[in-house]
Structure formats: C-alpha cells, structure tokens
C-alpha positions in Angstrom: -5.8 -5.7 -11.6 -5.9 -5.8 -7.8 -9.5 -4.7 -7.5 -10.9 -8.1 -6.4 -8.3 -8.7 -3.8 -7.8 -5.3 -2.1 -8.8 -5.6 1.6 -10.3 -2.6 3.4 -7.0 -1.8 5.2 -4.0 -0.7 3.2 -0.8 0.5 4.9 2.1 2.4 3.2 5.6 2.1 4.5 6.5 5.8 4.2 9.9 6.7 2.9 12.0 4.1 1.0 12.4 0.4 1.4 15.2 -1.9 0.3 13.6 -3.7 -2.6 16.0 -6.7 -2.1 13.8 -7.7 0.7 11.5 -10.6 -0.1 8.4 -11.9 1.8 10.2 -12.8 5.0 12.1 -9.5 5.2 9.0 -7.4 4.5 6.9 -9.4 6.9 9.5 -8.8 9.6 9.3 -5.1 9.0 5.6 -5.1 9.3 5.7 -7.1 12.6 8.7 -5.6 14.3 9.2 -2.1 12.9 5.5 -1.1 12.3 4.0 -3.2 15.2 1.2 -4.4 12.9 -0.2 -7.9 12.3 1.1 -9.2 9.0 -1.6 -11.9 9.0 -4.5 -9.4 9.3 -6.7 -8.8 6.3 -4.5 -5.9 5.1 -2.1 -5.0 2.3 1.3 -3.5 3.1 2.9 -1.4 0.3 6.6 -0.6 0.0 8.5 1.7 -2.4 12.1 2.0 -3.4 14.2 5.1 -3.1 13.8 5.9 -6.8 10.0 5.7 -6.4 9.6 3.6 -9.5 9.2 0.2 -7.9 6.5 -1.1 -5.5 6.1 -4.3 -3.6 2.8 -5.2 -2.0 2.6 -7.9 0.7 -0.7 -9.6 1.4 -1.6 -12.7 3.5 -4.4 -14.8 1.8 -5.7 -17.8 3.8 -2.7 -20.1 3.6 0.2 -18.1 2.1 1.5 -14.7 1.2 1.1 -12.8 -2.1 4.0 -10.6 -3.1 3.0 -8.2 -5.9 5.8 -6.3 -7.7 5.3 -3.2 -10.0 8.0 -1.4 -11.9 7.3 1.8 -13.8 9.2 2.2 -17.1 8.7 6.0 -16.9 7.6 8.3 -14.1 7.5 8.0 -10.4 5.0 7.1 -7.7 3.7 9.9 -5.6 5.1 8.4 -2.4 4.8 10.0 1.1 7.8 10.9 3.1 8.6 9.1 6.4 6.3 10.0 9.3 6.6 9.4 13.0 5.1 5.9 12.8 6.7 4.9 9.6 3.3 3.9 8.1 0.3 5.6 6.7 -3.2 4.0 6.5 -4.9 4.7 3.2 -8.1 3.6 1.5 -8.5 1.1 -1.4 -9.5 4.1 -3.5 -6.3 5.9 -2.6 -4.2 2.8 -3.5 -5.8 2.8 -6.9 -4.8 6.4 -7.4 -1.3 5.7 -6.2 -0.9 2.8 -8.6 -2.1 5.1 -11.4 0.7 7.6 -10.6 -1.7 10.1 -8.9 -1.4 11.8 -5.5 -3.2 10.4 -2.5 -5.4 13.5 -2.3 -7.5 13.9 -5.4 -9.3 17.2 -5.2 -11.3 16.6 -8.4 -12.6 13.2 -7.3 -16.1 12.8 -5.9 -16.2 12.4 -2.1 -16.9 8.9 -0.8 -20.5 8.5 0.3 -21.2 6.1 3.2 -25.0 5.7 2.7 -26.9 3.3 4.9 -30.3 3.6 3.2 -31.9 4.9 0.0 -33.6 8.3 0.5 
C-alpha cells in the first residue's frame, strides 16, 4: 500500500503516543520533542499504548499525509522508549512492522548494496 510513497528515512516514536493527536500535535512532537525536521523527506510513525493502532505522518510537497492503521486482531511489534525517543528504521523494516513482524528478521535475505554487476 505505502510502497510507492515510503521515503528512505523512517522514524519510529518509541513507546506509546496519544492517538488523539492529529497532524499538528504529531508535527509538534517531531519538531520539539524529537528535534527532527517534520518537512524533511521522512515518515514519522506513532503507536498507541495497546499497540493495535498506528499513525504515520508524512510531508508531501504542499501538505501532510496522515495514514492511520487499526488492527482488528493482534499487536504491532513496537520498540520500547529509548534515550532519544525515536528509532530510525529502513523502508524494509517498516514493511515488516506493518505486517506484524519484528524489526529484526533473521530469516530474511540481507540487503545488498551493489554498485556494479560482477
């Protein structure tokens, strides 16, 4: 679903976030609490305490996107709060997270950063 729009930088707000916050409240958290540029080409992902709801904030040219996902069963494998309050992850890891998997997939192929064909 998000595959065409996911930028290279994805940040998770570790721990739980009040899901009553809308675009302005989440943007303020990114700017003032996490000290990140909310207008950068990045996605910012937030999860509720029950770990069954996500919000994703994304700036796109002239406005914000706010994606919302609610699981009917199960929980997201969400990281606990860290020192900085955020965790940078890859687009691949975001896909795993949205599928209900952990951020570290030991069975997955390692990413290859090839620059030429051998």
